N, C-alpha and C positions, 0 to 999 in steps of 0.2 A: 504494500500500500504506500502511495506517495503522500508525503506530508506537505502541508501548504508552505509557501515561501514566507519567511519572516519579514516583518517590516523593520524599521529602525528603532524598535522599542528596546529598552535595556532590560536585563534580567534582574531578578529581585536581589541577588547577591551584590549588585552594584549600588544598591540603595543604602547599604550600611557598611560599617567596617567589619566585614564578615569573618575576618581571621581571628577575632578575639574569642575568648572563652565564652561558652554558652552559659548564661545565668538567667533563669526564668523570672527572677524578681527585678531585673534591671530594665531601664528605659528602652534599650535596643530590642529586647524581646517583645515588649509591648508594641513597638513600632511594627515589627514583623507580623504580629498577630493581627494588627489593623489591616495590613496589606493583604494577608490571606483572607480575612473577612470580606474585604472589598472585592476580591476575586470571586468569592462565592456569590456575592450579591449581583455581580455582573453576569455570571453564568446562570444563576437562578432566574434572572429577568429574561434572558434569551430563551431558556427552556420553557419558562412560563408562557411566553408569547406563542411558542409552538403548540403548547397544550391548549391554549385558548383558541388558536387558529383552527385546529382540527375539531374542537367542540362546537365552535360557532359557525365556521364556514362550511364544514363537511359533516356536521352532526355525528361525529365519531370521537369517542374518548380514547385517544391514542395513549395518553398518560393519565393515570389515576391521580397521583399526587407526587410531590417533590419534598424530600427531607434534606436538610443541610446540617453540618456540624463542623466545629473547629476542634481538633484533637487537644485534649487536656494536657497542660504542661508536664505533669508527672508521667503521663502516658507516653509523651514524646521522649522523655529522658529514659524511661524503662525500655522502650524499643531500641534506643541507641545503645544502651548498656547491654541488652541481650544480643545485639548484632555486633558488639564491640566496635562501635563507631565513636571516634574521638569527640569530646564535648566542645565543639566549636560551632559557630553559626554556619560557617562554610560547609562543614560536614553534615549538619542538620539539613540545610537547604538542598544539598546535592543528593542526599541518600534517603531522606524521609519524604516520600511523595504523597502521603495521605494526611498531611497536616490540615489541609482544607479538603473537605469531602462533600459531595452532593450525591444523593441517591434518587434515581428516577424510577418510580414504581408504575408498571404498566399492567393493564388488565390481563392480557394474553401473551403467550410466549412469542408469537409472531410479531407482536408490537415492539418487542425488545429490538429486533433487527431493523424494523422500520424507523424506530427512534435513533438507533445507532447511525443509520445512513444520514439522517437529518443533522445529527451532531457533527458528523464528519464534514458537513458542508457549511457549518456556521462561520460567518465572516470573522476573520481575526483569530480564530481558535486553531491552535496547532496540536494535533494528536501526536504524542510522543511514543505511547506504548499501548498495546491492547492485549487482554487476556480473556479468552472465551471459556468461562466455566459453565456456560449454558449447554453447549454442544458436548463438552467433556467436563462434567462436574468433578470437584475434588473428591478424594477418597472418603472424606468425612460426610459427603453428601451435599456439601455446599454448592449452590448454583447461582451464578450471576455473571453479567458481562462487565469487565473492568476496563476503564480507560484512564490513562494519565494524560492530561491536557495542559497546555500552557495558555493561560487566559490573560488578555491585556487589561491592565488596570490604569485608568486615566486619572492622574493627579493634577494639581494646579500648574506644576512646573515640569512634570515629566510623566512618561508612560512606562509602565513596568510589566514584564511578563511574570506570571506567577503560576506554579504548578498546582493543579487541582485534580483529585481523584474523583472519577465519576463511576458510579455503579448503576447498572440498569438491570432490573429484575421484575418478575411478576409479583402480584399481591401474595400469591401462595408461597413463592420462594422467600419473600420478605418475612412472612409469618414464621416459616421454619427457621430462617437465619437469625431472627430477633430472639426467639426462644432459645435456640442452641447457644447463642453468644452469652446469654444470661446464665445458663447452666454451666457452660464450659469455663467461664471466668469467675466462678464462685471461689473465693480464696480459701474457704473453710473446708472444702472437700474436692476430691478428684472423681472424674467419671470412670466407672469400671469398663472393662472391655465389653461386657454384655450391654451396658447402657449405650456405649458408643455404637454398637451394632444396631441397637434399636433406633438410634437417631438416623443412621444410614437407611434403615428400612423405611422410616417415616419420610425421608427425602425422596426415596423411590416412589412412594405412594403419591406424594405431592407432584412429582414429575408426571406420573400417569394422569393425575387430575388435570394438570395444565394441558396435556395433550388432548384429553377428553373434552375439556372446555373449548379448546380451539376447534375441534370437529363440530361441536354443537353450534358454534357461532358461524 
């Protein structure tokens, strides 16, 4: 897949002195979180327009709803520690691609790929990476389509490219993933092999349900 040509926007690491040590309580970190939040607002607006376009102009709910989030500071640090990434702003920006996240929830599985094609064509958005966990779900049963995109943020004196993770999934996939995440990341207990197997079985049932709903529609 060919990516779109870049304009003359600067990358987010040029916005700060990014070689310094990462400290979540300092002003630099707050500036960065503002930029990531702005990138989410930019992308959410664009996707929201697509959602409304299909509903109003074509009487079709291509997108059910949109969720957004900024990764918690401690979660960022934990991920960097787990992956043995040095605690600098440079390494955080270059290696942690899901600080800003947006989730696009579609009614049907076929809507995922229709939405994907529309996102690829969004003006100014550069797709850096794609992972298809819809066609080939993870071993855990997790299913979703992942994109890493660079989103242009326009400030008063400069324009900045910011990485945002986009997940596209069905309502049924989101139901499974939300519950699985809550159980999987309970700090007080671990999931047994039998429980993990049951979660995979549930994911398979949901996949069959998605396929059945697509046929019914």
